[in-house]
C-alpha positions as CSV (number, residue, x, y, z in Angstrom):
1,M,13.9,-16.4,-14.3
2,K,13.8,-13.0,-12.0
3,H,10.7,-11.1,-12.6
4,R,10.7,-7.6,-13.9
5,R,10.6,-6.3,-10.2
6,D,13.4,-8.3,-9.6
7,L,16.0,-6.7,-12.6
8,L,16.3,-4.0,-11.0
9,P,18.5,-3.4,-7.3
10,L,16.2,-1.7,-4.5
11,S,18.1,1.7,-4.0
12,L,16.8,2.0,-8.3
13,P,13.2,2.3,-8.1
14,P,11.6,2.0,-11.5
15,R,11.2,5.1,-13.4
16,G,8.0,3.6,-15.3
17,L,4.6,2.7,-12.9
18,S,1.9,1.2,-13.5
19,R,-1.7,2.7,-12.3
20,E,-1.9,0.4,-9.3
21,Q,1.7,1.3,-8.8
22,A,1.4,4.7,-9.1
23,A,-1.9,4.8,-6.6
24,A,-0.2,2.7,-3.9
25,Y,2.9,5.7,-4.1
26,F,0.3,8.5,-3.4
27,G,-1.0,6.7,-1.1
28,V,-5.0,6.2,-2.7
29,S,-7.0,3.3,-4.7
30,P,-6.7,3.0,-7.8
31,G,-9.7,4.7,-8.3
32,T,-9.2,7.8,-6.7
33,F,-5.7,7.3,-8.5
34,S,-8.0,7.9,-12.0
35,E,-10.3,10.2,-11.0
36,M,-7.2,12.0,-9.4
37,V,-5.8,11.9,-13.0
38,Q,-9.4,12.8,-14.8
39,D,-9.4,16.1,-12.9
40,G,-5.7,17.0,-13.4
41,R,-4.6,16.7,-9.9
42,A,-2.0,13.6,-10.9
43,P,-0.2,13.7,-14.7
44,S,-1.9,11.9,-17.7
45,P,0.1,8.9,-18.7
46,K,3.2,7.9,-20.8
47,V,2.1,5.4,-23.6
48,I,4.7,2.6,-24.1
49,N,3.5,0.7,-26.7
50,R,-0.1,-0.1,-25.7
51,R,0.8,-0.2,-22.1
52,L,-0.4,2.9,-19.7
53,V,3.0,4.2,-17.6
54,W,3.2,6.8,-15.1
55,D,6.5,8.7,-14.7
56,R,7.3,8.6,-11.3
57,H,9.5,11.8,-11.6
58,A,5.9,13.7,-12.9
59,L,3.9,12.0,-10.1
60,D,6.4,13.7,-7.1
61,M,5.9,17.3,-8.7
62,A,2.3,16.4,-9.1
63,F,2.3,15.4,-5.3
64,D,4.3,18.0,-4.3
65,S,1.3,20.8,-5.7
66,L,-1.3,18.7,-3.4
67,P,-2.5,21.4,-1.0
68,D,-1.8,20.7,2.3
69,K,-4.5,21.2,5.0
70,E,-4.5,23.6,6.8
71,A,-4.0,23.3,11.0
72,P,-6.7,24.8,12.6
73,R,-6.2,28.4,14.3
74,L,-6.6,28.3,18.0
75,E,-8.2,31.3,19.1
76,F,-7.6,31.7,23.3
77,A,-9.6,33.5,24.9
78,L,-8.4,35.7,27.5
């Protein structure tokens, strides 16, 4: 029997992600991801029966909205 993750071809990533997968997708720990959901930096999950599932497209939009770190300004003495 195939695992769920093996049912889709590699060229077709799943649309719905678990909390752990969504955190990894963002590049943060599950705890940090939960904080980001609480404070609105990451989207709330969808509910499928009793499962919480994060929409990959919503994650992309939220990630794009995160601020960029500003590069330090270099000052040159003349």
